[in-house]
C-alpha positions in Angstrom: 17.4 90.7 -76.8 17.6 87.0 -76.6 20.8 87.4 -74.4 19.1 89.7 -72.1 16.1 87.3 -71.7 18.5 84.4 -70.9 20.2 86.5 -68.3 16.9 87.5 -66.7 15.9 84.0 -66.5 19.2 82.9 -65.1 19.0 85.8 -62.4 15.5 84.7 -61.4 16.7 81.0 -61.0 19.6 82.3 -58.7 17.4 84.4 -56.7 14.8 81.6 -56.3 17.4 79.2 -55.1 19.0 81.7 -52.8 15.7 82.5 -51.2 14.7 78.9 -50.7 18.2 78.2 -49.2 17.6 80.9 -46.6 14.9 78.9 -44.8 14.3 75.3 -44.1 14.8 73.0 -47.1 12.0 70.4 -46.2 11.8 66.8 -47.4 8.1 66.7 -48.6 6.2 63.6 -47.4 9.1 61.4 -47.8 8.9 57.9 -45.9 10.1 58.1 -42.3 12.6 55.2 -42.9 14.4 57.2 -45.5 14.4 60.4 -43.3 15.8 58.4 -40.3 18.6 56.9 -42.5 19.4 60.4 -43.8 19.6 61.8 -40.3 22.0 59.1 -39.1 24.1 59.5 -42.2 24.4 63.3 -41.5 24.7 62.9 -37.7 21.4 65.0 -37.1 18.0 64.9 -35.3 14.8 64.8 -37.2 12.3 67.7 -37.3 8.8 66.9 -38.6 6.2 69.5 -39.4 2.9 67.7 -38.9 0.4 69.7 -41.0 -2.9 69.4 -42.8 -3.9 71.4 -45.9 -6.7 73.0 -44.3 -4.9 74.3 -41.2 -4.5 78.0 -41.1 -1.6 78.2 -38.5 0.1 75.5 -40.6 0.2 77.9 -43.5 1.4 80.7 -41.3 4.5 78.6 -40.5 5.0 77.4 -44.0 4.8 80.9 -45.6 6.1 83.3 -43.0 8.3 81.4 -40.5 10.0 78.3 -41.9 11.4 80.5 -45.0 13.2 82.9 -42.6 17.0 82.9 -42.9 17.4 82.9 -39.1 15.2 79.9 -38.7 17.1 77.9 -41.5 20.4 79.1 -40.0 19.3 77.4 -36.6 17.6 74.3 -38.0 19.5 73.2 -40.9 22.8 72.2 -39.1 20.9 70.4 -36.4 17.9 68.6 -38.2 16.8 66.7 -41.3 13.5 68.3 -41.7 10.2 66.7 -43.1 6.9 68.1 -43.9 4.3 65.4 -43.4 0.5 65.6 -44.5 -1.3 64.1 -41.6 -4.2 63.0 -43.7 -2.1 61.2 -46.5 0.5 58.5 -46.9 2.2 57.7 -43.5 0.5 60.7 -41.9 -2.5 59.0 -40.1 -0.2 56.2 -38.9 2.4 58.6 -37.6 -0.2 60.9 -36.0 -1.4 58.0 -33.9 2.0 56.9 -32.9 3.0 60.5 -32.0 -0.2 61.4 -30.2 -0.8 64.2 -32.7 -4.2 65.7 -31.7 -3.9 69.4 -33.0 -2.2 71.1 -35.9 0.5 72.2 -36.4 2.4 69.9 -34.3 6.2 70.0 -34.4 7.9 66.7 -33.7 11.6 66.5 -32.7 13.2 63.1 -32.6 16.6 61.4 -32.6 17.8 59.6 -35.6 16.3 56.3 -34.1 12.8 57.7 -34.2 12.4 58.3 -30.5 10.5 61.5 -29.9 12.5 63.8 -27.7 9.9 66.6 -27.4 7.1 68.3 -29.5 5.4 71.8 -29.8 1.9 72.5 -30.7 0.8 75.6 -32.6 2.4 78.4 -34.6 4.9 80.9 -33.3 7.0 83.5 -34.8 10.6 82.7 -35.9 12.5 84.0 -32.9 10.1 82.4 -30.4 10.4 79.2 -32.4 14.2 79.2 -32.4 14.5 80.2 -28.8 12.1 77.4 -27.6 13.7 74.8 -29.5 17.2 75.8 -28.4 16.0 75.7 -24.7 14.4 72.4 -25.2 17.6 71.0 -26.8 19.6 72.2 -24.0 17.3 71.3 -21.1 15.1 68.4 -22.4 16.3 65.4 -20.5 14.2 62.2 -19.6 12.5 62.6 -16.3 13.4 60.6 -13.2 10.1 58.6 -13.7 11.1 57.9 -17.5 14.5 56.8 -16.6 13.2 54.4 -13.9 10.6 52.9 -16.2 13.1 52.5 -19.0 15.4 50.6 -16.7 12.6 48.1 -15.9 10.8 49.3 -12.8 7.2 48.3 -12.8 5.8 49.0 -9.4 2.2 50.0 -9.6 3.0 53.3 -8.0 5.8 54.1 -10.4 3.5 53.2 -13.4 0.8 55.3 -12.1 3.0 58.3 -11.6 4.5 57.9 -15.0 1.2 57.7 -16.8 0.2 60.9 -15.0 3.4 62.6 -16.3 2.7 61.3 -19.8 -0.7 62.6 -19.9 0.4 66.0 -18.4 2.7 66.1 -21.5 -0.1 65.2 -23.8 1.4 61.8 -24.6 -2.0 60.0 -24.1 -1.3 57.0 -26.5 2.0 56.4 -24.9 0.3 56.5 -21.6 -2.3 53.9 -22.8 0.5 51.7 -24.1 2.3 51.8 -20.7 -1.0 51.0 -18.9 -1.7 48.2 -21.3 1.8 46.6 -20.9 1.5 46.8 -17.2 -1.8 45.0 -16.8 -1.0 42.4 -19.4 2.2 41.4 -17.5 0.9 41.9 -13.9 -2.4 40.3 -14.1 -2.3 38.8 -10.5 -2.0 42.3 -9.1 -5.3 43.3 -10.7 -7.2 41.3 -8.2 -5.4 42.6 -5.1 -3.6 46.0 -5.7 -5.9 49.1 -5.8 -3.4 51.1 -7.8 -3.2 48.3 -10.5 -7.1 48.2 -10.5 -7.1 51.9 -11.1 -4.7 51.7 -14.0 -6.8 49.0 -15.6 -10.1 50.9 -15.1 -8.9 54.4 -16.2 -6.4 53.8 -18.8 -6.9 50.4 -20.7 -9.5 50.9 -23.4 -9.4 47.7 -25.4 -11.2 44.7 -24.0 -9.2 42.4 -26.1 -6.0 42.8 -23.9 -5.1 39.8 -21.9 -5.0 41.7 -18.6 -8.5 43.0 -19.2 -9.8 39.7 -19.9 -8.2 38.1 -16.9 -9.7 40.9 -14.6 -13.1 40.5 -16.2 -13.1 36.7 -15.7 -12.5 37.3 -11.9 -14.7 40.4 -11.8 -16.6 39.1 -8.7 -13.2 39.6 -6.8 -13.0 43.2 -8.1 -14.5 46.5 -6.5 -17.9 47.4 -7.9 -16.5 50.8 -9.4 -13.8 48.9 -11.3 -16.4 46.4 -12.8 -18.6 49.4 -13.8 -15.6 50.8 -15.7 -14.9 47.6 -17.4 -18.6 47.1 -18.5 -18.3 50.8 -19.9 -15.3 49.8 -22.0 -17.0 46.8 -23.4 -19.9 49.1 -24.5 -17.7 52.0 -25.7 -15.4 49.7 -27.8 -18.3 48.8 -30.1 -18.2 52.4 -31.3 -14.7 51.8 -32.7 -16.4 49.9 -35.6 -17.9 53.3 -36.8 -16.4 54.6 -39.9 -16.7 58.3 -40.0 -16.2 60.8 -43.0 -17.1 58.3 -45.8 -19.2 60.9 -47.6 -22.5 60.0 -46.1 -21.4 60.9 -42.6 -21.4 57.4 -41.1 -20.9 53.8 -41.9 -20.0 50.8 -39.9 -17.6 47.8 -40.2 -20.6 45.4 -39.9 -18.4 42.3 -39.9 -16.1 43.6 -37.3 -19.0 44.8 -35.1 -20.7 41.4 -35.4 -17.4 39.5 -34.6 -16.8 41.9 -31.5 -20.5 41.0 -30.4 -19.5 37.4 -30.7 -16.5 38.1 -28.7 -18.4 39.7 -25.9 -20.9 36.7 -25.7 -17.9 34.3 -25.7 -16.6 36.2 -22.6 -19.9 36.1 -20.9 -20.7 39.9 -21.2 -24.3 39.8 -19.9 -25.3 42.9 -21.7 -23.5 42.1 -25.0 -26.6 42.4 -27.1 -27.6 45.7 -25.5 -24.1 47.3 -26.1 -24.2 45.9 -29.6 -27.6 47.4 -30.6 -27.1 50.7 -28.8 -24.6 51.5 -31.5 -25.7 49.4 -34.5 -29.3 50.4 -34.4 -28.7 54.2 -34.7 -26.1 53.5 -37.4 -28.8 51.5 -39.5 -31.2 54.4 -39.8 -28.5 57.0 -40.2 -27.2 54.9 -43.1 -30.8 54.3 -44.3 -29.9 50.5 -44.6 -33.2 48.8 -44.8 -31.9 45.3 -44.1 -29.9 46.4 -41.2 -32.8 48.3 -39.7 -35.1 45.3 -39.7 -32.3 43.2 -38.3 -31.6 45.5 -35.5 -35.4 46.1 -34.7 -35.8 42.3 -34.4 -32.7 41.9 -32.3 -33.6 44.7 -30.0 -36.7 43.0 -28.9 -36.6 42.5 -25.1 -33.7 44.9 -24.5 -35.3 47.5 -22.1 -32.4 50.0 -22.4 -32.9 50.5 -26.1 -34.2 54.0 -26.3 -37.9 54.5 -27.7 -36.6 57.4 -29.8 -34.2 55.1 -31.7 -36.9 52.5 -32.3 -39.2 55.3 -33.5 -36.6 56.8 -35.8 -35.9 53.3 -37.4 -39.6 52.6 -37.9 -40.3 56.0 -39.4 -37.5 55.5 -41.8 -38.8 52.1 -43.0 -42.2 53.7 -43.5 -40.7 56.0 -46.0 -39.0 53.3 -47.8 -40.4 51.0 -50.7 -41.2 47.7 -49.1 -42.5 44.4 -50.5 -45.6 42.6 -49.0 -43.3 40.5 -46.7 -41.5 43.6 -45.4 -44.7 45.4 -44.9 -46.1 42.7 -42.7 -42.8 42.5 -40.8 -43.0 46.3 -40.2 -46.6 46.1 -38.9 -45.6 43.3 -36.5 -42.7 45.4 -35.2 -44.8 48.4 -34.7 -47.3 46.3 -32.6 -44.4 44.8 -30.5 -43.0 48.3 -29.8 -46.2 50.1 -29.4 -45.6 51.0 -25.7 -42.2 52.5 -26.6 -43.6 54.4 -29.5 -46.5 55.9 -27.4 -44.1 56.9 -24.6 -41.8 58.6 -27.3 -44.8 60.4 -28.8 -46.0 61.7 -25.3 -42.7 63.3 -24.5 
């Protein structure tokens, strides 16, 4: 009996090993550096399954497609394969680098870590193999990519290349290309309409040298470009929001304050307005008494701060336990904002 039990266990192990060998033997959340080293050693490319634990189509691929023998027969001789949870470890960083905006995303790269192509969404085994085989055979750098890699940097070439990258959903790469261009061709920003469009449409971070140069000489720029730059000053304040912390919203208060001081240093006339339009609503969403008082005081004299936001902050403070000094401060704030509060109530 004992011998039969041993044979049974051995048989199960053999069958399980055989079954796993039929499909793709993934490395599970291994560091990219190790995966690339292994790919170079084996003379293969790298395939990365970018997944999340909550993604339904990711589970379909993992349970029904990747274990298929036909899929393993195609992938295993060509790729070192990695499963990467996009919400853990290196996942978030790699997701930004690769422009991953949906799940599952399947990344195919050479052993130097250069992405050759990617696929988004689940598909059956035959479709997956046929698609990857076609792309391996026909995926070659576009003429624009080749010219860019060789060093061509005319504003027309860069514009066309950015459009191509965006068409292929490589938005972060497009932003990188745009940022590099404006940082290294600052003089063109004052005279070349295409260079101005690259700056206005695709460069998001006001800290970039090209952005700051153009803003310094904004009186020489078309009005619509100046409006786009102002919008970016404002929108970048939102980058200091911290989402999903358990309470729904928090802010990097020190970072946001430093950014406000940065705007002031670069003579952004509406710096305080941009700052308060994001910090004030964050203060009452977070129920942060100190911050609400600070924001209400700082918002005095800013016409574009919405009465609704003022009202919500004051209402939130009225429900909190306040000391005598805070009660007096709140009454003074209510008097100061009386007109805005009345207008809000009448709507």
